C-alpha atoms as an extended CHARMM CRD file, in Angstrom:
* protein
*
       278  EXT
         1         1  UNK       CA              0.0000000000        0.0000000000        0.0000000000  PROA      1               0.0000000000
         2         2  UNK       CA              2.8570000000        2.3800000000        0.8590000000  PROA      2               0.0000000000
         3         3  UNK       CA              4.5040000000        1.9050000000       -2.5330000000  PROA      3               0.0000000000
         4         4  UNK       CA              1.2780000000        2.7730000000       -4.3310000000  PROA      4               0.0000000000
         5         5  UNK       CA              0.7300000000        5.7280000000       -1.9860000000  PROA      5               0.0000000000
         6         6  UNK       CA              4.2220000000        6.9680000000       -2.8880000000  PROA      6               0.0000000000
         7         7  UNK       CA              3.4660000000        6.5870000000       -6.6080000000  PROA      7               0.0000000000
         8         8  UNK       CA              0.2010000000        8.5160000000       -6.2930000000  PROA      8               0.0000000000
         9         9  UNK       CA              1.8740000000       11.2200000000       -4.1970000000  PROA      9               0.0000000000
        10        10  UNK       CA              4.9950000000       11.6100000000       -6.3360000000  PROA      10              0.0000000000
        11        11  UNK       CA              3.2470000000       11.5620000000       -9.7020000000  PROA      11              0.0000000000
        12        12  UNK       CA              0.1840000000       13.4810000000       -8.5480000000  PROA      12              0.0000000000
        13        13  UNK       CA              2.2530000000       16.2400000000       -6.9660000000  PROA      13              0.0000000000
        14        14  UNK       CA              3.9610000000       16.9590000000      -10.2690000000  PROA      14              0.0000000000
        15        15  UNK       CA              0.5970000000       17.4610000000      -11.9580000000  PROA      15              0.0000000000
        16        16  UNK       CA             -0.6950000000       19.5180000000       -9.0110000000  PROA      16              0.0000000000
        17        17  UNK       CA              2.3410000000       21.7950000000       -9.1000000000  PROA      17              0.0000000000
        18        18  UNK       CA              1.9580000000       22.3060000000      -12.8390000000  PROA      18              0.0000000000
        19        19  UNK       CA             -1.6860000000       23.3320000000      -12.3940000000  PROA      19              0.0000000000
        20        20  UNK       CA             -0.7920000000       25.6440000000       -9.4910000000  PROA      20              0.0000000000
        21        21  UNK       CA              1.9520000000       27.3530000000      -11.4780000000  PROA      21              0.0000000000
        22        22  UNK       CA             -0.3400000000       27.8980000000      -14.4680000000  PROA      22              0.0000000000
        23        23  UNK       CA             -3.2200000000       29.2410000000      -12.3710000000  PROA      23              0.0000000000
        24        24  UNK       CA             -1.0400000000       31.4600000000      -10.1710000000  PROA      24              0.0000000000
        25        25  UNK       CA              0.6500000000       32.9860000000      -13.2070000000  PROA      25              0.0000000000
        26        26  UNK       CA             -2.6710000000       33.8450000000      -14.8470000000  PROA      26              0.0000000000
        27        27  UNK       CA             -3.9780000000       35.3960000000      -11.6240000000  PROA      27              0.0000000000
        28        28  UNK       CA             -0.8200000000       37.4390000000      -11.0230000000  PROA      28              0.0000000000
        29        29  UNK       CA             -0.7840000000       38.7290000000      -14.6130000000  PROA      29              0.0000000000
        30        30  UNK       CA             -4.4740000000       39.6620000000      -14.3680000000  PROA      30              0.0000000000
        31        31  UNK       CA             -5.5140000000       37.1780000000      -17.0500000000  PROA      31              0.0000000000
        32        32  UNK       CA             -8.3510000000       35.5590000000      -15.1310000000  PROA      32              0.0000000000
        33        33  UNK       CA            -10.3010000000       35.3480000000      -18.3890000000  PROA      33              0.0000000000
        34        34  UNK       CA             -7.9330000000       32.5570000000      -19.3980000000  PROA      34              0.0000000000
        35        35  UNK       CA             -8.6660000000       30.4280000000      -16.3150000000  PROA      35              0.0000000000
        36        36  UNK       CA            -11.6530000000       28.6020000000      -17.8540000000  PROA      36              0.0000000000
        37        37  UNK       CA             -9.7100000000       27.2910000000      -20.8930000000  PROA      37              0.0000000000
        38        38  UNK       CA             -6.8810000000       26.1510000000      -18.6190000000  PROA      38              0.0000000000
        39        39  UNK       CA             -9.2640000000       24.3260000000      -16.2650000000  PROA      39              0.0000000000
        40        40  UNK       CA            -10.9590000000       22.7920000000      -19.2980000000  PROA      40              0.0000000000
        41        41  UNK       CA             -7.6300000000       21.4280000000      -20.5110000000  PROA      41              0.0000000000
        42        42  UNK       CA             -6.8290000000       20.1070000000      -17.0240000000  PROA      42              0.0000000000
        43        43  UNK       CA            -10.2580000000       18.4520000000      -16.7560000000  PROA      43              0.0000000000
        44        44  UNK       CA             -9.9300000000       16.7450000000      -20.1350000000  PROA      44              0.0000000000
        45        45  UNK       CA             -6.4380000000       15.5120000000      -19.2000000000  PROA      45              0.0000000000
        46        46  UNK       CA             -7.7470000000       14.0060000000      -15.9360000000  PROA      46              0.0000000000
        47        47  UNK       CA            -10.6320000000       12.2910000000      -17.7450000000  PROA      47              0.0000000000
        48        48  UNK       CA             -8.2680000000       10.8620000000      -20.3740000000  PROA      48              0.0000000000
        49        49  UNK       CA             -5.9410000000        9.5500000000      -17.6500000000  PROA      49              0.0000000000
        50        50  UNK       CA             -8.7720000000        7.8340000000      -15.7560000000  PROA      50              0.0000000000
        51        51  UNK       CA            -10.1910000000        6.5150000000      -19.0240000000  PROA      51              0.0000000000
        52        52  UNK       CA             -6.8100000000        5.0720000000      -19.9430000000  PROA      52              0.0000000000
        53        53  UNK       CA             -6.5410000000        3.3680000000      -16.5640000000  PROA      53              0.0000000000
        54        54  UNK       CA            -10.0760000000        1.9660000000      -16.8500000000  PROA      54              0.0000000000
        55        55  UNK       CA             -9.3580000000        0.6700000000      -20.3480000000  PROA      55              0.0000000000
        56        56  UNK       CA             -6.2660000000       -1.1460000000      -19.0750000000  PROA      56              0.0000000000
        57        57  UNK       CA             -8.1500000000       -2.6870000000      -16.1560000000  PROA      57              0.0000000000
        58        58  UNK       CA            -11.3790000000       -3.7650000000      -17.8260000000  PROA      58              0.0000000000
        59        59  UNK       CA             -9.8300000000       -4.5620000000      -21.1940000000  PROA      59              0.0000000000
        60        60  UNK       CA             -7.3390000000       -6.9770000000      -19.6560000000  PROA      60              0.0000000000
        61        61  UNK       CA            -10.1160000000       -8.9150000000      -17.8890000000  PROA      61              0.0000000000
        62        62  UNK       CA            -11.3830000000      -10.2600000000      -21.2140000000  PROA      62              0.0000000000
        63        63  UNK       CA             -8.0130000000      -11.7990000000      -22.0860000000  PROA      63              0.0000000000
        64        64  UNK       CA             -6.7000000000      -15.2890000000      -21.4970000000  PROA      64              0.0000000000
        65        65  UNK       CA             -4.2940000000      -15.8440000000      -18.6070000000  PROA      65              0.0000000000
        66        66  UNK       CA             -1.2000000000      -15.8620000000      -20.8130000000  PROA      66              0.0000000000
        67        67  UNK       CA             -2.3860000000      -12.7740000000      -22.6780000000  PROA      67              0.0000000000
        68        68  UNK       CA             -2.9430000000      -10.9670000000      -19.3770000000  PROA      68              0.0000000000
        69        69  UNK       CA              0.5280000000      -11.9130000000      -18.1900000000  PROA      69              0.0000000000
        70        70  UNK       CA              2.0800000000      -10.8180000000      -21.4880000000  PROA      70              0.0000000000
        71        71  UNK       CA              0.2340000000       -7.4740000000      -21.3670000000  PROA      71              0.0000000000
        72        72  UNK       CA              1.0790000000       -6.8910000000      -17.7180000000  PROA      72              0.0000000000
        73        73  UNK       CA              4.7240000000       -7.7450000000      -18.2020000000  PROA      73              0.0000000000
        74        74  UNK       CA              5.1150000000       -5.6120000000      -21.3260000000  PROA      74              0.0000000000
        75        75  UNK       CA              3.3840000000       -2.5920000000      -19.7900000000  PROA      75              0.0000000000
        76        76  UNK       CA              5.4580000000       -2.9740000000      -16.6250000000  PROA      76              0.0000000000
        77        77  UNK       CA              8.6330000000       -2.5800000000      -18.6670000000  PROA      77              0.0000000000
        78        78  UNK       CA              7.1820000000        0.4190000000      -20.5460000000  PROA      78              0.0000000000
        79        79  UNK       CA              6.0300000000        2.0010000000      -17.2690000000  PROA      79              0.0000000000
        80        80  UNK       CA              9.4480000000        1.5620000000      -15.6550000000  PROA      80              0.0000000000
        81        81  UNK       CA             11.0820000000        3.1740000000      -18.6850000000  PROA      81              0.0000000000
        82        82  UNK       CA              8.7170000000        6.1670000000      -18.5610000000  PROA      82              0.0000000000
        83        83  UNK       CA              9.0530000000        6.6280000000      -14.8120000000  PROA      83              0.0000000000
        84        84  UNK       CA             12.8470000000        6.3790000000      -14.9710000000  PROA      84              0.0000000000
        85        85  UNK       CA             12.9370000000        9.0690000000      -17.6410000000  PROA      85              0.0000000000
        86        86  UNK       CA             10.4980000000       11.1800000000      -15.6280000000  PROA      86              0.0000000000
        87        87  UNK       CA             12.4310000000       11.1150000000      -12.3370000000  PROA      87              0.0000000000
        88        88  UNK       CA             15.6740000000       12.0560000000      -14.0950000000  PROA      88              0.0000000000
        89        89  UNK       CA             13.9060000000       14.8110000000      -16.0400000000  PROA      89              0.0000000000
        90        90  UNK       CA             12.2870000000       16.2550000000      -12.9110000000  PROA      90              0.0000000000
        91        91  UNK       CA             15.5470000000       16.1440000000      -10.9610000000  PROA      91              0.0000000000
        92        92  UNK       CA             17.2070000000       18.1110000000      -13.7370000000  PROA      92              0.0000000000
        93        93  UNK       CA             14.4220000000       20.6600000000      -14.3660000000  PROA      93              0.0000000000
        94        94  UNK       CA             12.7280000000       21.0900000000      -10.9550000000  PROA      94              0.0000000000
        95        95  UNK       CA             14.5010000000       24.4040000000      -10.3820000000  PROA      95              0.0000000000
        96        96  UNK       CA             13.4550000000       25.7640000000      -13.7820000000  PROA      96              0.0000000000
        97        97  UNK       CA              9.9570000000       24.2600000000      -14.0640000000  PROA      97              0.0000000000
        98        98  UNK       CA              8.1680000000       27.5000000000      -13.2570000000  PROA      98              0.0000000000
        99        99  UNK       CA              9.9710000000       29.6140000000      -15.8800000000  PROA      99              0.0000000000
       100       100  UNK       CA              9.5470000000       26.8860000000      -18.4920000000  PROA      100             0.0000000000
       101       101  UNK       CA              5.7830000000       26.6950000000      -17.9290000000  PROA      101             0.0000000000
       102       102  UNK       CA              5.4850000000       30.4890000000      -17.9020000000  PROA      102             0.0000000000
       103       103  UNK       CA              7.1250000000       30.6490000000      -21.3180000000  PROA      103             0.0000000000
       104       104  UNK       CA              4.7370000000       28.0700000000      -22.7740000000  PROA      104             0.0000000000
       105       105  UNK       CA              1.7510000000       29.8390000000      -21.2550000000  PROA      105             0.0000000000
       106       106  UNK       CA              2.8150000000       33.2190000000      -22.6490000000  PROA      106             0.0000000000
       107       107  UNK       CA              2.9840000000       31.7160000000      -26.1290000000  PROA      107             0.0000000000
       108       108  UNK       CA             -0.4200000000       30.0900000000      -25.6960000000  PROA      108             0.0000000000
       109       109  UNK       CA             -2.0060000000       33.3480000000      -24.4930000000  PROA      109             0.0000000000
       110       110  UNK       CA             -0.9410000000       35.0140000000      -27.7210000000  PROA      110             0.0000000000
       111       111  UNK       CA             -2.4240000000       32.2210000000      -29.8380000000  PROA      111             0.0000000000
       112       112  UNK       CA             -5.8820000000       32.1170000000      -28.2450000000  PROA      112             0.0000000000
       113       113  UNK       CA             -8.3120000000       29.9240000000      -26.3050000000  PROA      113             0.0000000000
       114       114  UNK       CA             -7.6560000000       26.6460000000      -28.1130000000  PROA      114             0.0000000000
       115       115  UNK       CA             -3.9200000000       26.9730000000      -27.5220000000  PROA      115             0.0000000000
       116       116  UNK       CA             -4.5580000000       27.4830000000      -23.7940000000  PROA      116             0.0000000000
       117       117  UNK       CA             -6.6780000000       24.3350000000      -23.6110000000  PROA      117             0.0000000000
       118       118  UNK       CA             -4.0520000000       22.3300000000      -25.5000000000  PROA      118             0.0000000000
       119       119  UNK       CA             -1.1900000000       23.6910000000      -23.3670000000  PROA      119             0.0000000000
       120       120  UNK       CA             -2.9380000000       22.7740000000      -20.1020000000  PROA      120             0.0000000000
       121       121  UNK       CA             -3.9760000000       19.3990000000      -21.5050000000  PROA      121             0.0000000000
       122       122  UNK       CA             -0.4520000000       18.4970000000      -22.6200000000  PROA      122             0.0000000000
       123       123  UNK       CA              1.1660000000       19.7750000000      -19.4100000000  PROA      123             0.0000000000
       124       124  UNK       CA             -1.1030000000       17.6770000000      -17.1820000000  PROA      124             0.0000000000
       125       125  UNK       CA             -1.9810000000       14.8690000000      -19.5990000000  PROA      125             0.0000000000
       126       126  UNK       CA              1.5580000000       13.4960000000      -19.8470000000  PROA      126             0.0000000000
       127       127  UNK       CA              1.7490000000       13.2240000000      -16.0670000000  PROA      127             0.0000000000
       128       128  UNK       CA             -1.7300000000       11.6980000000      -15.9290000000  PROA      128             0.0000000000
       129       129  UNK       CA             -1.0180000000        8.9760000000      -18.4920000000  PROA      129             0.0000000000
       130       130  UNK       CA              2.2970000000        8.0990000000      -16.8460000000  PROA      130             0.0000000000
       131       131  UNK       CA              0.5570000000        7.9230000000      -13.4710000000  PROA      131             0.0000000000
       132       132  UNK       CA             -2.2460000000        5.6980000000      -14.7740000000  PROA      132             0.0000000000
       133       133  UNK       CA              0.1730000000        3.2930000000      -16.4330000000  PROA      133             0.0000000000
       134       134  UNK       CA              2.5800000000        3.0500000000      -13.5120000000  PROA      134             0.0000000000
       135       135  UNK       CA             -0.1830000000        2.7590000000      -10.8960000000  PROA      135             0.0000000000
       136       136  UNK       CA             -1.8820000000        0.0140000000      -12.9350000000  PROA      136             0.0000000000
       137       137  UNK       CA              1.3270000000       -1.9840000000      -13.3160000000  PROA      137             0.0000000000
       138       138  UNK       CA              2.2930000000       -1.4520000000       -9.6590000000  PROA      138             0.0000000000
       139       139  UNK       CA             -1.1700000000       -2.5060000000       -8.4620000000  PROA      139             0.0000000000
       140       140  UNK       CA             -0.9760000000       -5.5260000000      -10.7600000000  PROA      140             0.0000000000
       141       141  UNK       CA              2.3730000000       -6.4470000000       -9.2210000000  PROA      141             0.0000000000
       142       142  UNK       CA              1.4590000000       -5.9430000000       -5.5560000000  PROA      142             0.0000000000
       143       143  UNK       CA             -2.2270000000       -6.7910000000       -5.3690000000  PROA      143             0.0000000000
       144       144  UNK       CA             -3.2370000000       -9.9310000000       -3.4970000000  PROA      144             0.0000000000
       145       145  UNK       CA             -6.8690000000       -9.6820000000       -4.4680000000  PROA      145             0.0000000000
       146       146  UNK       CA             -7.4630000000       -6.7580000000       -2.1080000000  PROA      146             0.0000000000
       147       147  UNK       CA             -8.2970000000       -3.1260000000       -2.7660000000  PROA      147             0.0000000000
       148       148  UNK       CA             -5.4290000000       -1.8000000000       -0.6120000000  PROA      148             0.0000000000
       149       149  UNK       CA             -3.0800000000       -0.9480000000       -3.5310000000  PROA      149             0.0000000000
       150       150  UNK       CA             -5.8160000000        1.0780000000       -5.2540000000  PROA      150             0.0000000000
       151       151  UNK       CA             -6.7260000000        2.8070000000       -1.9890000000  PROA      151             0.0000000000
       152       152  UNK       CA             -3.0620000000        3.6240000000       -1.4240000000  PROA      152             0.0000000000
       153       153  UNK       CA             -2.7050000000        5.1830000000       -4.8820000000  PROA      153             0.0000000000
       154       154  UNK       CA             -5.9160000000        7.2170000000       -4.4590000000  PROA      154             0.0000000000
       155       155  UNK       CA             -4.7840000000        8.4530000000       -1.0260000000  PROA      155             0.0000000000
       156       156  UNK       CA             -1.4780000000        9.4900000000       -2.5550000000  PROA      156             0.0000000000
       157       157  UNK       CA             -3.2660000000       11.4360000000       -5.2930000000  PROA      157             0.0000000000
       158       158  UNK       CA             -5.5640000000       13.0780000000       -2.7380000000  PROA      158             0.0000000000
       159       159  UNK       CA             -2.5440000000       14.0980000000       -0.6510000000  PROA      159             0.0000000000
       160       160  UNK       CA             -0.8800000000       15.5070000000       -3.7670000000  PROA      160             0.0000000000
       161       161  UNK       CA             -3.9330000000       17.6250000000       -4.5850000000  PROA      161             0.0000000000
       162       162  UNK       CA             -4.0390000000       18.9390000000       -1.0040000000  PROA      162             0.0000000000
       163       163  UNK       CA             -0.3170000000       19.7720000000       -1.0420000000  PROA      163             0.0000000000
       164       164  UNK       CA             -0.7750000000       21.4950000000       -4.3930000000  PROA      164             0.0000000000
       165       165  UNK       CA             -3.5120000000       23.6550000000       -2.8940000000  PROA      165             0.0000000000
       166       166  UNK       CA             -1.2350000000       24.5420000000        0.0420000000  PROA      166             0.0000000000
       167       167  UNK       CA              1.5190000000       25.5120000000       -2.4040000000  PROA      167             0.0000000000
       168       168  UNK       CA             -0.9190000000       27.7540000000       -4.2420000000  PROA      168             0.0000000000
       169       169  UNK       CA             -2.0780000000       29.4000000000       -1.0110000000  PROA      169             0.0000000000
       170       170  UNK       CA              1.5310000000       29.9930000000       -0.0040000000  PROA      170             0.0000000000
       171       171  UNK       CA              1.1340000000       27.9900000000        3.1900000000  PROA      171             0.0000000000
       172       172  UNK       CA              3.8030000000       25.4410000000        2.3130000000  PROA      172             0.0000000000
       173       173  UNK       CA              7.4320000000       26.0980000000        1.4930000000  PROA      173             0.0000000000
       174       174  UNK       CA              9.7890000000       23.1840000000        0.8560000000  PROA      174             0.0000000000
       175       175  UNK       CA             12.8340000000       22.6090000000       -1.2990000000  PROA      175             0.0000000000
       176       176  UNK       CA             11.2240000000       21.0220000000       -4.3610000000  PROA      176             0.0000000000
       177       177  UNK       CA             14.5590000000       19.9530000000       -5.8250000000  PROA      177             0.0000000000
       178       178  UNK       CA             15.3870000000       17.9250000000       -2.6950000000  PROA      178             0.0000000000
       179       179  UNK       CA             11.8260000000       16.6010000000       -2.4140000000  PROA      179             0.0000000000
       180       180  UNK       CA             11.8120000000       15.2800000000       -5.9720000000  PROA      180             0.0000000000
       181       181  UNK       CA             15.3350000000       13.9060000000       -5.5840000000  PROA      181             0.0000000000
       182       182  UNK       CA             14.5740000000       11.7650000000       -2.5210000000  PROA      182             0.0000000000
       183       183  UNK       CA             11.1050000000       10.6850000000       -3.6000000000  PROA      183             0.0000000000
       184       184  UNK       CA             12.5350000000        9.9670000000       -7.0400000000  PROA      184             0.0000000000
       185       185  UNK       CA             15.1430000000        7.7090000000       -5.4730000000  PROA      185             0.0000000000
       186       186  UNK       CA             12.4410000000        5.8080000000       -3.5880000000  PROA      186             0.0000000000
       187       187  UNK       CA             10.4300000000        5.5550000000       -6.7790000000  PROA      187             0.0000000000
       188       188  UNK       CA             13.4230000000        3.9750000000       -8.5380000000  PROA      188             0.0000000000
       189       189  UNK       CA             13.4000000000        1.2470000000       -5.8530000000  PROA      189             0.0000000000
       190       190  UNK       CA              9.6780000000        0.6940000000       -6.4500000000  PROA      190             0.0000000000
       191       191  UNK       CA             10.2800000000        0.6460000000      -10.2130000000  PROA      191             0.0000000000
       192       192  UNK       CA             12.9410000000       -2.0530000000       -9.8010000000  PROA      192             0.0000000000
       193       193  UNK       CA             10.3580000000       -4.2760000000       -8.1340000000  PROA      193             0.0000000000
       194       194  UNK       CA              7.7920000000       -3.5550000000      -10.8470000000  PROA      194             0.0000000000
       195       195  UNK       CA             10.3870000000       -4.4050000000      -13.5070000000  PROA      195             0.0000000000
       196       196  UNK       CA             11.2540000000       -7.7090000000      -11.8130000000  PROA      196             0.0000000000
       197       197  UNK       CA              7.5870000000       -8.5990000000      -11.5330000000  PROA      197             0.0000000000
       198       198  UNK       CA              7.0880000000       -7.6700000000      -15.1910000000  PROA      198             0.0000000000
       199       199  UNK       CA              9.8080000000      -10.1600000000      -16.1020000000  PROA      199             0.0000000000
       200       200  UNK       CA              7.9880000000      -12.7340000000      -13.9640000000  PROA      200             0.0000000000
       201       201  UNK       CA              4.7790000000      -12.0820000000      -15.9370000000  PROA      201             0.0000000000
       202       202  UNK       CA              6.5960000000      -12.5340000000      -19.2370000000  PROA      202             0.0000000000
       203       203  UNK       CA              8.0730000000      -15.7890000000      -17.9660000000  PROA      203             0.0000000000
       204       204  UNK       CA              4.5750000000      -16.9270000000      -16.9570000000  PROA      204             0.0000000000
       205       205  UNK       CA              3.3710000000      -16.0950000000      -20.4750000000  PROA      205             0.0000000000
       206       206  UNK       CA              6.2670000000      -18.1060000000      -21.9700000000  PROA      206             0.0000000000
       207       207  UNK       CA              7.5750000000      -14.9670000000      -23.6850000000  PROA      207             0.0000000000
       208       208  UNK       CA             10.9530000000      -15.3480000000      -22.0010000000  PROA      208             0.0000000000
       209       209  UNK       CA             12.7290000000      -18.6580000000      -21.6940000000  PROA      209             0.0000000000
       210       210  UNK       CA             15.8150000000      -19.5660000000      -19.7340000000  PROA      210             0.0000000000
       211       211  UNK       CA             16.9240000000      -18.6610000000      -16.2030000000  PROA      211             0.0000000000
       212       212  UNK       CA             13.5080000000      -19.7850000000      -14.9570000000  PROA      212             0.0000000000
       213       213  UNK       CA             14.9700000000      -21.7160000000      -12.0490000000  PROA      213             0.0000000000
       214       214  UNK       CA             14.5820000000      -20.1410000000       -8.6130000000  PROA      214             0.0000000000
       215       215  UNK       CA             17.3880000000      -17.9540000000       -7.3480000000  PROA      215             0.0000000000
       216       216  UNK       CA             16.2840000000      -18.6960000000       -3.7840000000  PROA      216             0.0000000000
       217       217  UNK       CA             13.1420000000      -19.6070000000       -1.8960000000  PROA      217             0.0000000000
       218       218  UNK       CA             12.5830000000      -18.2140000000        1.5980000000  PROA      218             0.0000000000
       219       219  UNK       CA              8.8110000000      -18.7030000000        1.6050000000  PROA      219             0.0000000000
       220       220  UNK       CA              9.1040000000      -20.8340000000        4.7320000000  PROA      220             0.0000000000
       221       221  UNK       CA             10.8110000000      -17.9170000000        6.5230000000  PROA      221             0.0000000000
       222       222  UNK       CA              8.8300000000      -15.0240000000        5.0010000000  PROA      222             0.0000000000
       223       223  UNK       CA              5.3970000000      -16.2820000000        4.0410000000  PROA      223             0.0000000000
       224       224  UNK       CA              3.9840000000      -14.3700000000        1.0270000000  PROA      224             0.0000000000
       225       225  UNK       CA              0.6010000000      -13.9900000000        2.7630000000  PROA      225             0.0000000000
       226       226  UNK       CA              2.0870000000      -13.1580000000        6.1830000000  PROA      226             0.0000000000
       227       227  UNK       CA              2.3270000000       -9.6570000000        7.5850000000  PROA      227             0.0000000000
       228       228  UNK       CA              6.0450000000       -9.2910000000        6.7770000000  PROA      228             0.0000000000
       229       229  UNK       CA              5.6940000000      -10.7320000000        3.2760000000  PROA      229             0.0000000000
       230       230  UNK       CA              2.6970000000       -8.4950000000        2.5940000000  PROA      230             0.0000000000
       231       231  UNK       CA              4.5580000000       -5.4370000000        3.9040000000  PROA      231             0.0000000000
       232       232  UNK       CA              7.6980000000       -6.1360000000        1.8500000000  PROA      232             0.0000000000
       233       233  UNK       CA              5.6700000000       -6.8230000000       -1.2690000000  PROA      233             0.0000000000
       234       234  UNK       CA              3.6090000000       -3.6660000000       -0.8120000000  PROA      234             0.0000000000
       235       235  UNK       CA              6.6700000000       -1.4640000000       -0.3020000000  PROA      235             0.0000000000
       236       236  UNK       CA              9.3780000000       -3.1050000000       -2.4390000000  PROA      236             0.0000000000
       237       237  UNK       CA              7.4180000000       -5.6000000000       -4.5950000000  PROA      237             0.0000000000
       238       238  UNK       CA              9.4440000000       -8.2380000000       -2.7560000000  PROA      238             0.0000000000
       239       239  UNK       CA              8.9680000000      -11.8570000000       -3.8040000000  PROA      239             0.0000000000
       240       240  UNK       CA             10.3020000000      -14.6800000000       -1.5470000000  PROA      240             0.0000000000
       241       241  UNK       CA             10.8570000000      -17.0530000000       -4.4810000000  PROA      241             0.0000000000
       242       242  UNK       CA             12.1620000000      -15.0710000000       -7.4890000000  PROA      242             0.0000000000
       243       243  UNK       CA             13.7570000000      -16.6150000000      -10.5440000000  PROA      243             0.0000000000
       244       244  UNK       CA             17.4010000000      -16.0730000000      -11.4300000000  PROA      244             0.0000000000
       245       245  UNK       CA             16.3910000000      -13.7430000000      -14.2490000000  PROA      245             0.0000000000
       246       246  UNK       CA             14.2280000000      -11.6140000000      -11.9470000000  PROA      246             0.0000000000
       247       247  UNK       CA             17.1010000000      -11.1100000000       -9.5070000000  PROA      247             0.0000000000
       248       248  UNK       CA             19.5280000000      -10.3450000000      -12.3380000000  PROA      248             0.0000000000
       249       249  UNK       CA             17.1830000000       -7.7790000000      -13.9020000000  PROA      249             0.0000000000
       250       250  UNK       CA             16.4480000000       -6.1930000000      -10.5050000000  PROA      250             0.0000000000
       251       251  UNK       CA             20.1510000000       -5.7330000000       -9.7440000000  PROA      251             0.0000000000
       252       252  UNK       CA             21.0430000000       -4.6390000000      -13.2860000000  PROA      252             0.0000000000
       253       253  UNK       CA             18.4220000000       -1.8760000000      -13.1330000000  PROA      253             0.0000000000
       254       254  UNK       CA             18.5740000000       -0.7180000000       -9.5150000000  PROA      254             0.0000000000
       255       255  UNK       CA             22.3110000000       -0.3920000000       -8.8740000000  PROA      255             0.0000000000
       256       256  UNK       CA             23.3790000000        1.7060000000      -11.8990000000  PROA      256             0.0000000000
       257       257  UNK       CA             20.1400000000        3.7240000000      -11.9450000000  PROA      257             0.0000000000
       258       258  UNK       CA             20.4860000000        4.7950000000       -8.3090000000  PROA      258             0.0000000000
       259       259  UNK       CA             24.1940000000        5.5240000000       -8.8260000000  PROA      259             0.0000000000
       260       260  UNK       CA             23.4240000000        7.7930000000      -11.7800000000  PROA      260             0.0000000000
       261       261  UNK       CA             20.4290000000        9.3840000000      -10.0820000000  PROA      261             0.0000000000
       262       262  UNK       CA             22.3030000000       10.4130000000       -6.9250000000  PROA      262             0.0000000000
       263       263  UNK       CA             25.5280000000       11.3240000000       -8.7140000000  PROA      263             0.0000000000
       264       264  UNK       CA             26.4530000000       15.0210000000       -8.3080000000  PROA      264             0.0000000000
       265       265  UNK       CA             25.1790000000       17.1390000000      -11.2280000000  PROA      265             0.0000000000
       266       266  UNK       CA             27.7710000000       17.4560000000      -13.9850000000  PROA      266             0.0000000000
       267       267  UNK       CA             29.9530000000       14.6570000000      -12.5710000000  PROA      267             0.0000000000
       268       268  UNK       CA             30.0400000000       12.6230000000      -15.7620000000  PROA      268             0.0000000000
       269       269  UNK       CA             30.3570000000       15.6420000000      -18.0340000000  PROA      269             0.0000000000
       270       270  UNK       CA             33.3610000000       16.8200000000      -15.9940000000  PROA      270             0.0000000000
       271       271  UNK       CA             34.9960000000       13.3990000000      -16.2530000000  PROA      271             0.0000000000
       272       272  UNK       CA             34.3810000000       13.3400000000      -19.9970000000  PROA      272             0.0000000000
       273       273  UNK       CA             35.8870000000       16.8080000000      -20.3430000000  PROA      273             0.0000000000
       274       274  UNK       CA             38.9290000000       15.8090000000      -18.2910000000  PROA      274             0.0000000000
       275       275  UNK       CA             39.5430000000       12.7510000000      -20.4870000000  PROA      275             0.0000000000
       276       276  UNK       CA             39.3020000000       14.9110000000      -23.6190000000  PROA      276             0.0000000000
       277       277  UNK       CA             41.7450000000       17.5000000000      -22.2240000000  PROA      277             0.0000000000
       278       278  UNK       CA             44.1680000000       14.7570000000      -21.1900000000  PROA      278             0.0000000000
């Protein structure tokens, strides 16, 4: 549940901040006449995101078991790729997000109402689609037939909306760069578990052969349906009996991704420059 709460919070807060920045800028520049088109674009983006999530959920129910596993595994890999790109992008641009959005909004104001709707839709819609896809794959990976993962994601989104409102009202001041860095790091850990479970789904669908033997099996020590197994699965997508391939993929993704993510800005460019000068 915590992992899905984190996903809803982290992804939802990005969208909330984008909306707050757009609305605050229009109010401060005395362009309140443009608020309706912006809210229209935001509303359409939210509806599209929920529609996309519903299509994934109800559409997959009509498939055979192997087709469901193949779809879940494939979308898990896509979702991990999108989220990885997103956390790196936000870490790099968090400090400049406001000025970037202001520039896009200025251009849209000059072009008219339709441009405002499209700008708001694109700004929020990308976050919404990413959130829907990653929440669906994470819920698919952690759900044990209960509604807790969905509740966790919805609580995270609700918290994000509330925090966005506090940002807009000026009641909350935090270092966004640090916030997105640390939550992004935690999200990378969650993504590693989703990726490993996606590989498991593809193995179940017979899409991937080889390395299907178990790397270890500690089910007798940590029961999957016990409180500890449920907690570890909900937070880290932990599985007590993973295959060799799952463990290999988990390590191959998590270790270098975290190393790159927490590396000081410009570290690799400086090293490259030093090698060239040498």
